[in-house]
C-alpha positions in Angstrom: 10.7 43.2 -29.4 10.8 47.0 -29.4 12.2 49.7 -31.6 13.0 53.3 -31.1 11.4 55.8 -33.5 13.1 58.9 -34.8 11.9 60.9 -31.8 13.7 58.4 -29.6 10.4 57.0 -28.2 10.5 53.2 -27.5 7.7 51.3 -29.3 6.8 47.7 -28.6 6.3 45.6 -31.7 4.2 42.5 -31.7 6.6 40.2 -33.5 9.7 38.7 -31.9 13.1 37.8 -33.4 11.9 34.4 -34.6 9.0 36.0 -36.4 11.4 38.5 -38.1 13.8 35.6 -39.1 10.9 33.7 -40.5 9.9 36.7 -42.6 13.5 37.0 -43.9 13.5 33.3 -44.8 10.1 33.4 -46.6 10.2 36.8 -48.3 13.9 37.3 -48.8 15.7 33.9 -49.0 12.8 32.0 -50.5 14.1 29.2 -52.8 17.5 31.0 -53.4 20.3 28.7 -51.9 22.8 31.6 -52.0 20.5 33.8 -49.9 20.0 31.0 -47.4 23.8 30.8 -47.1 24.0 34.5 -46.6 21.2 34.5 -44.0 22.9 31.6 -42.1 26.2 33.5 -41.9 24.5 36.6 -40.7 22.4 34.7 -38.1 25.5 32.7 -36.8 27.4 35.9 -36.5 24.8 38.3 -34.9 22.6 35.9 -32.9 24.9 33.1 -31.9 28.2 34.9 -31.5 30.2 32.8 -34.0 33.4 34.5 -35.1 34.1 35.2 -38.7 36.9 32.7 -38.6 34.5 29.9 -37.3 31.9 30.8 -40.0 34.5 30.8 -42.7 35.7 27.3 -41.6 32.1 26.1 -41.6 31.4 27.4 -45.2 34.9 27.1 -46.7 35.5 30.9 -47.0 38.2 33.2 -45.8 37.4 35.6 -42.9 37.3 38.7 -45.2 34.7 37.1 -47.5 32.5 36.1 -44.6 32.8 39.7 -43.3 31.6 41.1 -46.6 28.7 38.5 -46.7 27.5 39.5 -43.2 27.7 43.2 -43.9 26.1 43.0 -47.4 23.3 40.8 -46.2 22.6 43.0 -43.2 22.5 46.0 -45.6 20.1 44.2 -48.0 17.7 43.2 -45.2 17.7 46.7 -43.8 16.9 48.2 -47.2 14.3 45.5 -48.1 12.5 45.7 -44.8 12.9 49.2 -43.8 9.9 50.9 -42.0 8.5 53.8 -43.8 8.2 56.3 -40.9 6.1 58.7 -43.0 3.3 56.2 -43.1 0.4 56.1 -40.5 2.0 55.2 -37.1 -1.2 53.2 -36.2 -0.6 51.0 -39.3 3.0 50.4 -38.3 2.1 49.5 -34.7 -0.9 47.3 -35.6 1.0 45.4 -38.2 2.2 42.0 -37.1 5.1 42.2 -39.6 7.2 44.8 -41.2 5.9 46.2 -44.5 7.6 44.6 -47.5 9.8 46.8 -49.7 10.4 46.1 -53.4 13.4 43.8 -54.0 16.2 45.8 -55.8 17.3 42.6 -57.6 13.8 42.3 -59.2 14.2 45.6 -61.0 
């Protein structure tokens, strides 16, 4: 997997999408059934091309609710696992996973 830094330089990252999903499962969803449901909706929509309507039928929710779930879950994951670009670049590149951020729900 690769990312583009704020200077528009492409950087290869050692972890792949499955590593990132595993990190989300362990560090974000944990034992929380609601978060697992949110993560499943996001994953089906972004990685498997399911429509909001199809996800809604699978989980028993209207399309608008699924849309909010997908958007809010993506926002929460971005906030929680954001890379601190002010930290040492070598530390970011040599890390096999993204640095964890505090969970706003724990505050």
